[in-house]
LOMI-902201 format. One record per residue (C-alpha): chain; residue number from 1; x, y, z. Coordinates in steps of 0.25 Angstrom, whole numbers, plus 5000, padded with zeros to 4 digits. Example, Ala and Ser with C-alpha at 12.3 -4.5 7.8 and 13.67 -1.06 7.14 Angstrom:
mol, seq, c1, c2, c3
A, 1, 5049, 4982, 5031
A, 2, 5055, 4996, 5029
//
This chain:
mol, seq, c1, c2, c3
A, 1, 5038, 5118, 5033
A, 2, 5028, 5108, 5026
A, 3, 5035, 5097, 5019
A, 4, 5027, 5088, 5009
A, 5, 5033, 5074, 5007
A, 6, 5028, 5065, 4996
A, 7, 5033, 5053, 4988
A, 8, 5029, 5039, 4983
A, 9, 5024, 5027, 4991
A, 10, 5036, 5021, 4998
A, 11, 5046, 5032, 4996
A, 12, 5049, 5034, 5011
A, 13, 5041, 5046, 5014
A, 14, 5038, 5040, 5028
A, 15, 5054, 5039, 5031
A, 16, 5055, 5054, 5027
A, 17, 5044, 5058, 5036
A, 18, 5050, 5051, 5048
A, 19, 5063, 5058, 5045
A, 20, 5056, 5071, 5045
A, 21, 5048, 5069, 5057
A, 22, 5060, 5063, 5066
A, 23, 5071, 5072, 5061
A, 24, 5064, 5085, 5057
A, 25, 5051, 5085, 5067
A, 26, 5042, 5086, 5055
A, 27, 5027, 5085, 5057
A, 28, 5023, 5074, 5047
A, 29, 5010, 5073, 5040
A, 30, 5007, 5061, 5032
A, 31, 4995, 5063, 5023
A, 32, 4992, 5048, 5022
A, 33, 4991, 5047, 5037
A, 34, 4981, 5059, 5037
A, 35, 4973, 5052, 5025
A, 36, 4971, 5040, 5034
A, 37, 4967, 5049, 5046
A, 38, 4956, 5057, 5038
A, 39, 4948, 5044, 5035
A, 40, 4948, 5038, 5049
A, 41, 4934, 5035, 5054
A, 42, 4927, 5047, 5059
A, 43, 4934, 5057, 5050
A, 44, 4928, 5064, 5038
A, 45, 4937, 5057, 5029
A, 46, 4932, 5043, 5034
A, 47, 4918, 5048, 5031
A, 48, 4921, 5052, 5017
A, 49, 4929, 5040, 5013
A, 50, 4918, 5031, 5019
A, 51, 4908, 5038, 5010
A, 52, 4916, 5038, 4998
A, 53, 4922, 5024, 4999
A, 54, 4912, 5015, 5008
A, 55, 4919, 5003, 5002
A, 56, 4932, 5006, 5009
A, 57, 4926, 5004, 5023
A, 58, 4928, 4992, 5032
A, 59, 4916, 4985, 5039
A, 60, 4919, 4993, 5051
A, 61, 4918, 5006, 5043
A, 62, 4933, 5009, 5044
A, 63, 4940, 5013, 5031
A, 64, 4947, 5001, 5024
A, 65, 4959, 5009, 5019
A, 66, 4964, 4997, 5010
A, 67, 4951, 4996, 5003
A, 68, 4950, 5011, 5001
A, 69, 4964, 5011, 4995
A, 70, 4960, 5000, 4985
A, 71, 4947, 5008, 4981
A, 72, 4954, 5021, 4979
A, 73, 4967, 5016, 4972
A, 74, 4959, 5008, 4962
A, 75, 4950, 5019, 4958
A, 76, 4955, 5033, 4955
A, 77, 4942, 5040, 4957
A, 78, 4940, 5034, 4971
A, 79, 4954, 5038, 4974
A, 80, 4951, 5052, 4970
A, 81, 4939, 5052, 4978
A, 82, 4946, 5047, 4990
A, 83, 4957, 5057, 4989
A, 84, 4946, 5068, 4988
A, 85, 4941, 5064, 5001
A, 86, 4954, 5062, 5009
A, 87, 4964, 5072, 5003
A, 88, 4957, 5085, 5008
A, 89, 4955, 5079, 5022
A, 90, 4970, 5075, 5022
A, 91, 4974, 5089, 5017
A, 92, 4966, 5096, 5028
A, 93, 4972, 5087, 5039
A, 94, 4986, 5089, 5033
A, 95, 4985, 5104, 5033
A, 96, 4979, 5103, 5048
A, 97, 4992, 5096, 5052
A, 98, 5001, 5105, 5045
A, 99, 4995, 5117, 5051
A, 100, 4995, 5111, 5065
A, 101, 5010, 5106, 5064
A, 102, 5020, 5113, 5072
A, 103, 5032, 5106, 5065
A, 104, 5041, 5115, 5056
A, 105, 5041, 5104, 5046
A, 106, 5028, 5097, 5042
A, 107, 5029, 5086, 5032
A, 108, 5017, 5081, 5024
A, 109, 5018, 5068, 5017
A, 110, 5010, 5061, 5007
A, 111, 5013, 5053, 4994
A, 112, 5001, 5060, 4988
A, 113, 5005, 5074, 4992
A, 114, 5007, 5079, 4978
A, 115, 4995, 5072, 4972
A, 116, 4984, 5074, 4983
A, 117, 4980, 5088, 4978
A, 118, 4984, 5095, 4990
A, 119, 4989, 5109, 4988
A, 120, 5004, 5111, 4991
A, 121, 5005, 5113, 5006
A, 122, 5020, 5109, 5008
A, 123, 5032, 5118, 5008
A, 124, 5041, 5107, 5002
A, 125, 5038, 5093, 4996
A, 126, 5047, 5081, 4997
A, 127, 5046, 5069, 4988
A, 128, 5051, 5057, 4994
A, 129, 5057, 5048, 4983
A, 130, 5061, 5034, 4983
A, 131, 5065, 5024, 4972
A, 132, 5053, 5016, 4968
A, 133, 5060, 5002, 4971
A, 134, 5063, 5007, 4985
A, 135, 5049, 5011, 4987
A, 136, 5043, 4998, 4982
A, 137, 5053, 4991, 4991
A, 138, 5048, 4999, 5003
A, 139, 5034, 4998, 5001
A, 140, 5035, 4982, 4999
A, 141, 5043, 4982, 5012
A, 142, 5036, 4992, 5021
A, 143, 5022, 4991, 5016
A, 144, 5022, 4977, 5010
A, 145, 5016, 4982, 4997
A, 146, 5016, 4974, 4985
A, 147, 5024, 4979, 4973
A, 148, 5011, 4980, 4965
A, 149, 5005, 4989, 4976
A, 150, 5017, 4998, 4977
A, 151, 5018, 5000, 4962
A, 152, 5003, 5003, 4962
A, 153, 5005, 5013, 4973
A, 154, 5017, 5020, 4966
A, 155, 5009, 5021, 4953
A, 156, 4999, 5029, 4959
A, 157, 5009, 5039, 4965
A, 158, 5016, 5051, 4957
A, 159, 5029, 5048, 4950
A, 160, 5042, 5052, 4956
A, 161, 5043, 5063, 4946
A, 162, 5030, 5069, 4951
A, 163, 5035, 5069, 4965
A, 164, 5049, 5075, 4961
A, 165, 5042, 5086, 4953
A, 166, 5034, 5091, 4965
A, 167, 5043, 5089, 4977
A, 168, 5053, 5099, 4982
A, 169, 5063, 5089, 4987
A, 170, 5065, 5074, 4984
A, 171, 5069, 5064, 4995
A, 172, 5075, 5051, 4989
A, 173, 5071, 5041, 4999
A, 174, 5077, 5029, 4991
A, 175, 5089, 5027, 5000
A, 176, 5092, 5027, 5015
A, 177, 5085, 5034, 5025
A, 178, 5097, 5042, 5029
A, 179, 5098, 5047, 5014
A, 180, 5083, 5051, 5015
A, 181, 5086, 5059, 5028
A, 182, 5098, 5066, 5022
A, 183, 5089, 5071, 5011
A, 184, 5078, 5076, 5020
A, 185, 5089, 5083, 5029
A, 186, 5095, 5090, 5016
A, 187, 5081, 5094, 5011
A, 188, 5076, 5099, 5024
A, 189, 5088, 5108, 5026
A, 190, 5085, 5114, 5013
A, 191, 5070, 5116, 5017
A, 192, 5071, 5120, 5031
//
């Protein structure tokens, strides 16, 4: 079974992934991690990004991720161009990992799973929900983000209603980890 997991920044998707890996031996595929891998020096992605965004390179030729983020998040056309370069590479690698997995439960996680243009590849989709104030608090504490940065990031993501309308199940991660675990157990019993 392929399970898609999505949700807004700071919703606690990583905590859910840890439970699924540890307690259900799920094979976890994080699209953000693949996105970083496909632009490492020596890859096709690196060459494409270097050609499209030469201003995002450091003096040593490596990719300045912070500079690139500034460039693409301030300009919707540049963001679309970056996505057009990277998303196909990420998709191909994701499919390769799914096909080579031996796990009975494969979990693919991404905040942009519903908006990146990929065809539906999952059997079920979970939306990891968390109250906005809790998300803000988590991001301040765990990532040291300013409230301004958090609000900007959240404004660029789909609404809670959008996620709810597209997901098969909702996991409310606003409370305790044990409460989240109980929800996961209950849903997986139905699914599996």
